N, C-alpha and C positions, 0 to 999 in steps of 0.2 A: 550160593546165595544163602542168606540167613533164613532160619525158620521163623514163622510168625509167632508172636508171643503166646497165642492161645494154644499152641501145640501141646504143652504139658497137661493142660486141662483135658484135651481130647485123648491123650495117651491114658490118662486116668479113666476116661469114659470107656475106652476099649478094655482096660483092665477090669472094670467093674461089671461090664456087660459085653463079653466077647462075641455075643450073637447079634449085636446091634449094627446093621449095615451102615446106617447113617454116620455113626461115629468113625468108621473106617474111611468113608467118603470125605467127611470134613477134615479128617487128619491128612488124607492124601492131598486135599486142596491147599494145605499149609506148605507142602513141599514145592519148591520153585520149578523143578523140572523132573522128567521121568527118571533121571539117574540119581536124584537125591534120595536119601534114606533117613529114617528116624529110628531112635532107640526106644523099644517098647519096655514095659515094666519088668520083663524077664531078662532084659539085657540083649535081646535079639535085635539086630539091625535089619529093618525091612524097607525095601524100596517102594516107591509110589505105586508101581504096577501091582506089586504083591498085595498091598493094602486093598486095592480095588478088587483084585481077584478074591480076597478074603471076604469083602463085602458081598460079592456075588455068590460065594459059597453059602452065606447066610440067607441071602434073598436073590435068587437067580433072575428075578424080574424087576430089579431096582434100576429104573432108567438112568438115574443120576450116576450110579456106579458104571453102567454100561457106556454112557457118553464120555465120562471122565477117562475110562480105560481106553476107549477109541482114540482119544486125544493124545495118549501116550505112545501110540503106534505110528510107524512110518508106512510109506506106500506098500511095501512088500512084506511087512511084519505080520506074523500070526501069533495068537495067544491061545493057550490051552487053559480052559476053565476047570474048576474043581469037579464039575459034573461030566467031564470028558469031552465036551464040545470044543471045537476049534473055530476061531473067528479071525477074519481079517479086520482091518480098520473099518472099511465100508460095511462089512457084515455086521459089525457091532452097531453102527448107526441104524442099519436096517432093522436089527433086532430091537433097538430102542423104540423105533417107530411102530413095530409090530405091537409092542406093549402099550405105547402111548402115541397114537398116530397124529396127534396135533402138537407134538413136542417141537417147538420152534427151533430150539438149539440143535436138536438132532437133524431137522430138515436143512437148516443152513449149513451145518457142518458137513453133512453128506454131500450137499450140492457143491460146497467148496472143494471137495475131494475129486469131483468128476470132471473129466475133460468135456468140452462143449459138445462133442459129437457122440458122447456115450449116454446110455440110459440105464436105469436100475429098475428091477422089479420088486415092488413092495408087496405087502400082504394083500391077498385077494387078486393076485396077478395084475396089480396096478403098476403100469410102466410109466416112469417119470424121467424126464431129462433134467439137466442142470437148471434151466430156466423154469421148468414146471415146478421144481421144488421151491425156488424162491417165490414164485407167484402163489403157490399154495400157502407158504408161510405168511404172505400178505393177506390172503383170504382169512387166515386165522387171526392175525393181528395187523390191521391196516395202518398202525402207527409204528411198525417195526423198522427203525432207521437202517439197521444192518441189512435187512432183506432188500430194501430199495437200493442201497449202496452196492451190494453184491450183484444184484440183477443188472444194474447199470454197467458194472465192470464186465459182466459176462456178454453183453451184446455189443454190436458194432454201432458206429454213428449213423448207419443207414437203417437200423432196426428199431423196434419199439418193444416195450414191456407191457404186459397186460395187467391192469389194476383190478381189484376185487369187483368193481361194478361193471367190468368189461371195457372200460375206456383204455386207450393206448397212450403211453407216455414215451417220449424220445429218451435217448441216453441222458442228455442234459436235464430233461424234466425229471428223471428218476433221481439224479443227484440233488436237484432242487428239493424234491420231496423228502429225501433222506435228511437234508439240513433242516427242513421244516419240522421233522420229527425229533431231531437232535441237533440243536444249533451249535454244539461243540464238536461235531463230527469232523475232525480235521481232514481225514482222508477224503470225505465227500467234497469239501471245498477244493482240494487238489484235483480230484477227478473232474469236477465241474469246470475248473480253470482250463484243463486240458481240452475240453470240448469247445472252447471259445476261440474265435479269431483274435488277432492282436488288438483290434480296436472295438471289439464287440462288447456290448453291455447286456446283462441279463437281469430281468426282474425276479426278485426272490419272493417267497411266500409272505414275508413280513414287510413287504413294500420297499425294501432296499433295492437299489439298482447297483449292480456290482460289475466291475471290469475284471479281466484276467488278473491284473495286478492286485486289485482289491481282494480277490479270492485267496491268492497266495498269502497275502498279509494276514487275512483272517485265519487261515489255516495255521500260521505260525503263532498267532495269538491263542488259538485253541490248544496247540501242541508245540511248545517252544523247542522240542527236540526233533521236529519233522525235517530231516535232512532234505527230503525230496522237495518240500515247499521252499526251503532256502535256496536250493540249487536252481529250481525252475524260476524263482523270482530273480535270482542273480542273472540268469540267462536273458530274461525278459528286459532287465534294466541295462543290459550291455549296449 
């Protein structure tokens, strides 16, 4: 993939101040995938992962660098930092939360990595399951569409998710709430459509009443490249 146009400016930022962790993080974000590399001012080709490791050499407690580095790792990967510490992907997300315990991106990313039946221990011996992490993210930001969506995906149709005020919402209700927070969330429309029966109609937060068919059509309007929405709509129309 192509590098973003701003990458030469960020290469210059690294050259002018090699101790600035944010310059390395922003430059890493210009790279489309973990295998991509960039040529620095000295002619050295550096991969995305190494840029983030360099950011952490300059600031070992930079949560942005820690989260971005975790996203470069696979399930069984480990990374050795400049200070000699070794981390797994989950370990990096936990480290980011030790530094910033209300970092929503770290909470959701860590939850996404966990199987439903596993828990993790955060700072202060605080044990959290996958759903606990999503629900905690919602306590921090009750308008976080992605947390509603991921929580809905994590539970079965017979379960409920707990909202910040203690109220419970069904799987379908969580998808509705995700759409209320982000009306362009194509995957939430698909998830909600899957919850409905063939002839079922569901009221939305904006007063629309939508059928399964309506939801798939709306998902395609939001994301014209949603193969799942096209496929499921095609099956429905058969």
